[in-house]
Every structure is written in structure tokens, then in C-alpha cells.
C-alpha positions as CSV (number, residue, x, y, z in Angstrom):
1,M,-10.1,-0.3,-28.4
2,N,-13.3,-1.9,-27.1
3,Q,-16.2,0.5,-27.3
4,D,-18.6,-1.4,-25.1
5,I,-18.8,-0.5,-21.4
6,P,-17.8,-3.5,-19.4
7,Q,-20.6,-5.2,-17.5
8,S,-20.7,-5.4,-13.7
9,P,-18.6,-8.2,-12.2
10,A,-21.8,-10.1,-11.2
11,A,-23.2,-9.8,-14.7
12,V,-19.9,-11.0,-16.3
13,S,-19.8,-14.0,-14.1
14,E,-23.4,-14.9,-14.7
15,N,-23.1,-14.6,-18.5
16,L,-19.8,-16.5,-19.0
17,D,-19.8,-19.4,-16.5
18,P,-22.7,-21.9,-16.9
19,K,-21.8,-23.5,-13.6
20,I,-22.5,-20.2,-11.9
21,R,-26.0,-20.4,-13.2
22,D,-26.4,-23.9,-12.1
23,G,-25.3,-23.0,-8.6
24,M,-22.2,-25.2,-8.8
25,T,-18.5,-24.8,-9.4
26,D,-15.3,-26.8,-9.5
27,F,-13.3,-27.9,-6.6
28,G,-10.6,-29.8,-8.4
29,Y,-12.5,-32.5,-10.3
30,A,-15.4,-32.4,-7.9
31,A,-18.5,-30.2,-8.4
32,V,-19.5,-28.3,-5.2
33,P,-22.1,-25.6,-4.4
34,I,-20.7,-22.2,-5.0
35,D,-21.1,-21.2,-1.4
36,Q,-18.9,-24.0,-0.3
37,K,-15.8,-23.6,-2.5
38,Q,-14.3,-20.6,-0.7
39,A,-14.3,-22.5,2.6
40,K,-12.8,-25.6,1.0
41,V,-10.0,-23.7,-0.7
42,G,-9.4,-21.8,2.6
43,E,-8.9,-25.2,4.3
44,V,-6.3,-26.2,1.7
45,F,-4.3,-23.0,2.1
46,A,-4.6,-22.9,5.9
47,S,-3.1,-26.4,5.8
48,V,-0.2,-25.6,3.5
49,A,0.5,-21.9,4.5
50,R,3.7,-22.7,6.4
51,S,5.0,-24.9,3.6
52,Y,3.8,-22.7,0.8
53,D,7.3,-22.1,-0.8
54,L,7.9,-25.8,-0.5
55,M,4.6,-26.5,-2.2
56,N,5.5,-24.3,-5.1
57,D,8.9,-25.9,-5.3
58,L,7.4,-29.3,-5.4
59,M,4.7,-28.4,-8.0
60,S,7.1,-26.6,-10.3
61,L,10.4,-28.4,-9.5
62,G,11.7,-25.0,-8.3
63,V,11.0,-23.3,-11.6
64,H,8.3,-21.0,-10.1
65,R,11.1,-18.7,-9.0
66,I,12.2,-18.2,-12.7
67,W,8.5,-17.7,-13.7
68,K,8.0,-15.0,-11.1
69,A,11.2,-13.2,-12.2
70,A,9.8,-13.3,-15.8
71,L,6.5,-11.8,-14.5
72,M,8.5,-9.0,-12.9
73,D,10.5,-8.4,-16.1
74,W,7.3,-7.9,-18.0
75,L,5.7,-5.7,-15.3
76,A,8.8,-3.5,-15.4
77,P,8.3,-1.8,-11.9
78,R,8.8,1.9,-11.5
79,S,9.0,3.9,-8.3
80,S,6.0,6.0,-9.4
81,Q,3.7,3.0,-9.8
82,T,1.6,1.3,-7.2
83,L,0.9,-2.4,-7.3
84,L,-2.0,-4.5,-6.0
85,D,-0.8,-8.1,-5.4
86,V,-4.0,-10.2,-5.3
87,A,-3.8,-13.6,-3.6
88,G,-0.2,-12.7,-2.8
89,G,-0.3,-13.7,0.9
90,T,3.3,-14.8,1.4
91,G,4.6,-11.7,-0.3
92,D,6.9,-13.2,-3.0
93,I,5.6,-10.9,-5.8
94,A,5.5,-7.9,-3.5
95,R,9.1,-8.3,-2.4
96,L,10.3,-8.8,-6.0
97,W,8.4,-5.7,-7.1
98,R,10.0,-3.6,-4.3
99,K,13.5,-5.1,-5.0
100,R,13.2,-4.1,-8.6
101,G,12.4,-0.5,-7.7
102,G,8.6,-0.5,-7.7
103,G,6.5,1.8,-5.6
104,N,4.1,0.9,-2.8
105,V,2.4,-2.5,-2.8
106,T,-0.8,-3.7,-1.3
107,I,-1.1,-7.4,-0.8
108,C,-4.7,-8.6,-0.7
109,D,-5.4,-12.2,0.2
110,I,-8.6,-13.9,1.5
111,N,-6.7,-16.3,3.7
112,P,-5.5,-14.9,7.1
113,D,-3.0,-17.8,7.5
114,M,-1.3,-16.9,4.2
115,L,-1.2,-13.2,5.2
116,A,0.3,-14.1,8.6
117,V,3.1,-16.1,6.9
118,G,3.8,-13.1,4.6
119,A,3.9,-10.6,7.4
120,D,6.2,-12.8,9.4
121,R,8.6,-13.3,6.6
122,L,8.7,-9.6,5.8
123,E,9.4,-8.8,9.4
124,K,12.3,-11.3,9.5
125,A,13.7,-9.8,6.3
126,G,13.9,-6.4,8.0
127,G,10.4,-5.0,7.1
128,D,9.3,-2.6,4.4
129,D,7.0,0.3,5.0
130,G,6.0,0.2,1.4
131,I,4.2,-3.1,1.7
132,T,0.7,-3.3,3.2
133,F,-1.3,-6.5,4.0
134,V,-5.1,-6.5,3.6
135,E,-7.5,-9.3,4.0
136,G,-10.0,-9.4,1.2
137,N,-11.8,-11.4,-1.5
138,A,-10.6,-11.1,-5.2
139,E,-14.2,-11.1,-6.3
140,K,-15.0,-8.0,-4.3
141,L,-11.8,-6.2,-3.6
142,P,-12.0,-3.7,-0.7
143,F,-10.6,-0.8,-2.7
144,P,-12.2,2.2,-4.5
145,D,-12.3,2.3,-8.3
146,N,-9.1,3.5,-10.1
147,S,-6.8,2.8,-7.1
148,F,-3.7,1.1,-8.6
149,D,-1.3,1.5,-11.5
150,R,-0.7,-2.3,-11.7
151,V,-2.6,-5.4,-10.6
152,A,-1.0,-8.8,-10.5
153,I,-2.1,-12.3,-9.4
154,A,0.3,-15.2,-9.3
155,F,-1.0,-18.8,-8.9
156,G,-4.2,-17.6,-7.3
157,L,-6.8,-17.1,-10.0
158,R,-7.5,-20.8,-10.4
159,N,-8.6,-20.9,-6.7
160,V,-11.2,-18.2,-7.1
161,T,-14.8,-19.3,-7.1
162,R,-16.0,-16.8,-9.8
163,I,-13.0,-16.2,-12.1
164,D,-14.9,-13.7,-14.3
165,T,-16.1,-11.7,-11.4
166,A,-12.6,-11.5,-10.0
167,L,-11.2,-10.4,-13.4
168,A,-13.8,-7.7,-13.7
169,D,-13.1,-6.4,-10.2
170,M,-9.4,-6.4,-10.7
171,R,-10.0,-4.2,-13.8
172,R,-12.3,-2.0,-11.7
173,V,-9.5,-1.0,-9.3
174,L,-7.0,-0.3,-12.0
175,R,-6.5,3.3,-13.1
176,P,-7.1,4.1,-16.7
177,G,-3.9,3.2,-18.5
178,G,-3.2,0.6,-15.9
179,R,-2.0,-3.0,-16.5
180,F,-3.1,-6.4,-15.2
181,M,-1.0,-9.5,-15.2
182,C,-1.8,-13.1,-14.3
183,L,0.8,-15.8,-13.8
184,E,-0.7,-19.2,-13.6
185,F,-0.2,-22.9,-14.5
186,S,-1.5,-23.5,-18.0
187,R,-1.5,-26.1,-20.8
188,P,1.8,-27.6,-22.2
189,T,2.2,-26.7,-25.9
190,Q,4.3,-29.8,-26.6
191,P,2.4,-33.1,-26.8
192,W,5.3,-35.2,-25.8
193,L,5.2,-33.4,-22.4
194,D,1.7,-34.6,-21.6
195,P,2.5,-38.2,-20.3
196,I,5.4,-37.0,-18.2
197,Y,3.5,-34.0,-16.8
198,D,0.5,-36.2,-15.9
199,A,2.6,-38.9,-14.3
200,Y,4.4,-36.4,-12.1
201,S,1.2,-34.5,-11.3
202,F,-1.1,-37.3,-10.4
203,K,1.2,-40.2,-9.3
204,I,4.1,-38.5,-7.7
205,L,3.2,-35.1,-6.4
206,P,0.3,-36.1,-4.0
207,K,2.6,-38.7,-2.4
208,V,5.4,-36.3,-2.0
209,G,3.0,-33.8,-0.5
210,Q,1.8,-36.3,2.0
211,L,5.4,-37.2,2.9
212,V,6.7,-33.7,3.2
213,A,3.8,-31.5,4.1
214,K,1.6,-34.2,5.7
215,D,-1.3,-33.3,3.4
216,G,-1.6,-35.3,0.2
217,E,-5.2,-34.3,-0.3
218,A,-4.3,-30.7,-0.6
219,Y,-1.8,-31.4,-3.3
220,Q,-4.3,-33.6,-5.1
221,Y,-6.7,-30.7,-5.2
222,L,-4.0,-28.3,-6.4
223,V,-3.1,-30.6,-9.2
224,E,-6.7,-31.0,-10.2
225,S,-7.3,-27.3,-10.0
226,I,-4.6,-26.7,-12.6
227,R,-6.3,-29.1,-15.1
228,K,-9.6,-27.4,-14.6
229,F,-8.3,-23.9,-15.1
230,P,-8.9,-22.3,-18.5
231,D,-6.2,-22.8,-21.1
232,Q,-4.3,-19.9,-22.7
233,A,-6.8,-19.1,-25.4
234,E,-9.8,-19.4,-23.0
235,L,-8.3,-17.1,-20.4
236,T,-7.5,-14.6,-23.1
237,R,-11.1,-14.6,-24.2
238,R,-12.4,-14.2,-20.7
239,M,-10.1,-11.3,-19.9
240,E,-11.3,-9.6,-23.0
241,N,-14.9,-10.2,-22.1
242,S,-14.2,-8.7,-18.6
243,G,-13.1,-5.5,-20.2
244,F,-9.4,-5.8,-20.6
245,E,-7.8,-4.6,-23.9
246,R,-4.6,-5.4,-25.8
247,V,-4.7,-8.9,-24.1
248,S,-1.6,-11.0,-24.8
249,C,0.0,-14.2,-23.5
250,R,3.5,-15.5,-23.0
251,N,4.1,-19.2,-22.5
252,L,6.7,-20.3,-19.9
253,S,8.4,-23.7,-19.9
254,A,6.5,-24.9,-23.0
255,G,3.2,-23.7,-21.6
256,I,3.4,-25.4,-18.2
257,A,2.8,-21.9,-17.0
258,A,1.8,-18.7,-18.8
259,I,1.6,-15.0,-18.2
260,H,-1.5,-13.1,-19.4
261,S,-1.4,-9.3,-19.7
262,G,-4.3,-6.9,-20.2
263,W,-4.7,-3.2,-20.1
264,R,-7.5,-0.9,-18.9
265,L,-7.6,1.8,-21.6
């Protein structure tokens, strides 16, 4: 068990990310001022909100549904447990959690367009009083300390401006004994996959995004954001530095995606 008391989210971010100290951060392959990234990411997701499921199908060839099921298998929902689904606007993870017998879910997303899509889909599916939608920033979650038994974020962490700040704040809202899980695109573990993965990502996907969703630039950013996101070992290290314990990782589809797990003990 780590004996050190975790630093504040701001201190964690300042210490771990040199681009934070330089006043810059990544927006795909571009470097932008920190105070501009949130707005730029917001524009991307406002553009693709109504085609979000299609976006995920295109980016993962439909396999994201299997990956989300694997996340839920590892979370092992119980009716006595509450879940915070961060950046979960459209509600996929929340609905799976409830379907598997989990307790109440709070979906927190910074993007009102994504939340609107999720609320609309939930209503069309018959509604669920156990699911609540809240607009909020992953870096400064609008919840008291020790509020949830489980916290999850799926395909959202790479879009956060200050990843380490968000990790520390997601730990803050966990109850002692609580578990955090992150499902995200990661690094393939098989070298032979690299040329195929790169060709699909950079040559095919933006063109398909332009054809189907009328926004090739959004898909270009999303592809670049995957490449800029920390690999499995780096994210493990950053979770540990943010105060999580017993951190572990499971690769999915030869590392194209990965689930990271950490506990607040």
C-alpha cells in the first residue's frame, strides 16, 4: 500500500506533465494553449454527438461493443454499488451497468450535446430512474469526496486537457475501497499490426468520417489523439502517481485497446 498522501490534483498535473508547465497541451498532433483545448474538443464532440455510435463503430470496426462488455465483466456490477460514468454522455456504459444488475449511475460529461443524446436514447428505451445526467468537467468533478463505489471512463480520458488532474479527481470522489477503471485505445502489442493499423487510421478513417459523418477533420483529430495518449505502461505509472493502488492493465485485441484498473485503499 502506498504510504504517501496523494497530492492535490493541480499539484499532480503540474509535477507530471511538462506541457502543463509550458502552458501548452496536445490537440491531436498540434500543440495548443491549455485554455483552448477544452473548447476545441467540445467542437469535435458537438459535431459528432448524433453519430457517436457510428464513430465508435468506424474507429473500432464495431469491436468497441465487445470491449465495453469486457469492461463490465471486470467491473462486476452489484446492486449495492454506485457508479460514476465520466465522459459517458451517450450512456452506453451506464446502460450496461444497469443491465448487469448495478446500482444507481451518475453520468458526468462536459459536453451538453453528448448528454442530450444520452438522455434522448434513454427516454426512447423506456427510461431508468437509476441513471442521472450531470454536466461537469472530469478535472473538477461536481461531487463531494468519497461519493461513489466505482468510477469508470471509457474512450474519454485522452480528450481531457489535464489527464493527471482528472485521474486525481476521479480518485477523490471514490470511497475508500472503491475501484476505478479506464477503457481507452492504447498501443498494439504485435509489431505486424502497426502498418495495417496506421493505414486504416490515417488513410481510410478520416475519409470515411467525411463521407459518413460529414466531418473528416473530427476523425483526424480522434485518430491523432489516440497516438498521443500514454501507452499501457505510462498510464499505469500516472495512475499510481495519482494515488491509485494495485494498478493493473488488460490488453484487448492485441493492445489496440486496454483496460486499466486501480483501487482507492
